[in-house]
C-alpha positions, 0 to 999 in steps of 0.5 A, spaced: 503 625 512 495 625 511 496 623 504 501 617 506 496 614 511 490 615 506 494 611 501 496 605 507 489 604 508 487 603 501 492 598 500 490 594 506 483 594 504 485 592 497 489 586 500 483 584 504 478 584 498 483 580 494 484 575 500 477 574 501 476 573 493 482 567 493 478 561 494 485 558 496 486 561 502 479 558 505 480 553 510 475 549 507 478 548 500 480 541 498 487 541 494 487 540 487 487 533 485 483 530 491 476 529 492 472 528 499 470 521 500 464 522 504 460 521 498 461 513 499 455 513 504 460 512 510 463 517 514 470 515 513 473 520 518 471 515 523 474 508 522 475 502 526 482 503 526 481 509 531 483 514 527 479 521 526 480 526 521 478 528 514 480 523 508 482 525 501 482 520 495 487 522 489 484 523 483 487 523 476 493 524 475 495 520 481 501 523 485 502 519 491 504 522 498 512 521 500 517 520 495 513 516 490 513 518 483 507 520 479 503 515 476 498 515 471 490 514 473 489 508 468 492 503 464 492 501 457 487 495 457 490 492 451 497 492 453 501 486 454 502 483 461 508 483 465 511 477 467 514 479 475 512 474 480 509 477 486 511 472 492 506 472 498 509 471 505 505 471 511 510 470 517 517 469 518 519 465 524 522 459 528 515 458 531 509 459 528 506 466 532 500 463 536 497 469 537 495 469 529 491 463 530 490 456 528 492 457 521 499 460 522 503 454 522 501 453 514 503 460 513 510 461 517 516 460 513 522 458 518 527 464 519 533 459 516 528 458 510 527 465 508 534 467 509 536 461 504 531 464 499 534 471 500 541 469 499 538 465 492 535 472 490 541 476 491 546 471 489 542 470 482 541 477 481 534 477 481 532 484 482 526 486 487 522 491 485 516 495 488 509 496 485 510 503 483 515 500 478 510 494 476 505 499 475 509 503 470 511 497 466 504 495 466 503 502 463 508 501 458 512 507 461 518 504 463 522 497 463 523 492 468 530 489 470 531 482 468 530 477 472 525 481 477 520 479 483 516 482 488 516 480 495 510 481 499 508 480 506 501 480 509 498 482 516 503 485 519 506 481 524 511 483 529 516 477 526 517 481 520 521 486 523 525 482 528 526 476 523 524 478 515 527 485 515 534 484 518 535 479 512 532 483 507 537 489 509 542 484 509 541 482 502 539 488 499 532 486 498 526 490 498 519 488 500 512 490 500 508 489 507 500 489 507 498 491 514 491 491 518 491 498 520 487 497 526 492 492 529 498 496 528 501 497 535 497 491 538 501 485 541 504 480 536 503 486 531 508 491 528 508 498 531 508 505 527 515 506 529 517 500 526 514 501 520 517 508 519 524 505 520 522 499 515 520 505 510 526 509 511 530 502 509 526 502 502 521 498 504 513 499 502 507 499 506 500 498 503 493 496 505 490 490 508 484 493 510 482 496 517 480 490 520 481 484 515 473 483 514 471 478 509 470 484 504 464 481 499 460 480 506 461 488 508 455 493 507 457 498 502 458 503 508 463 498 512 466 497 505 468 504 504 470 505 511 475 499 511 478 501 504 478 508 506 480 508 513 486 504 512 489 508 506 488 514 510 491 511 516 498 509 512 498 516 509 497 520 515 502 515 519 507 514 514 507 519 509 506 512 504 503 513 498 497 508 499 495 505 492 495 498 493 490 493 496 491 486 499 484 483 499 483 480 506 483 472 505 484 473 498 476 474 498 473 479 493 468 480 488 466 486 482 463 490 488 469 490 492 474 491 486 469 497 484 469 500 491 477 499 491 478 503 485 473 509 488 477 509 494 483 511 490 487 504 489 490 503 483 492 495 484 490 490 488 493 483 489 489 476 490 491 469 493 489 467 486 495 463 483 499 466 477 505 470 475 503 475 470 500 482 471 495 484 466 493 492 465 486 489 463 485 486 470 489 491 475 485 490 481 486 482 481 493 481 480 495 474 482 501 472 487 505 466 488 504 463 495 511 461 498 509 455 502 513 453 508 518 447 507 521 449 500 528 447 498 532 452 495 531 449 488 523 449 489 523 456 491 527 457 485 522 454 481 517 459 483 520 465 480 522 462 473 
């Protein structure tokens, strides 16, 4: 009996020493493939969106949260540009949402117009793809269906759930919603519960910054917080792999592009016009603005 007790004591001691020597058992260790983001100068755990907690940024290879497949960390600069129009919407409603400010009228596509556009895409076999598919095509990993298009919606207004989302589901289309994370849940904006429902239906949610400032005018500290806090809020609230940034008001410069890359974004979209996504310029992808009042024929011309 004494021998058994002695053996048990030795086993327990060895187990404790092994656990102490295994760094993966330490609560302070960051998982492999991630790095803490405090090196940017800002305190990314306290952002304007009111979310608190540790922040991590994925390093290569990039393995997004949720169901998104692994993506390569870099693109071949000499690769061919991909023709895939990225359509830009803001609001879909019968009347411009007044809470969105004086520019809402010029950014609001009527519900009937959007329904006709969605019907056109479905009837003509135009596939809606997402940014993970676009990125893989830009990397030369996979081919895209033809014809194809990306649908994007900026700001995260509540009308997107009540008007755009039902139409997208009706016609079997998908879209990416760029949200201002500090506004989520406020009057006139989407809620996290609505966004979760939209994700379950195949939609994607990506970053439009934390508070929608003019990013080139931000200090380095504020810029880091805007980019990292928004990314963290989406990933933490929805489990969505956040690797695409939409520059607020389309405003960017070289410093902003570099900060976005440092924060873990692989792609960024602008308001610059164009239909080609080049692997050489992944942080300045052009889009095609969908103006209100377009006929179906005019809309068709946007995606040619």
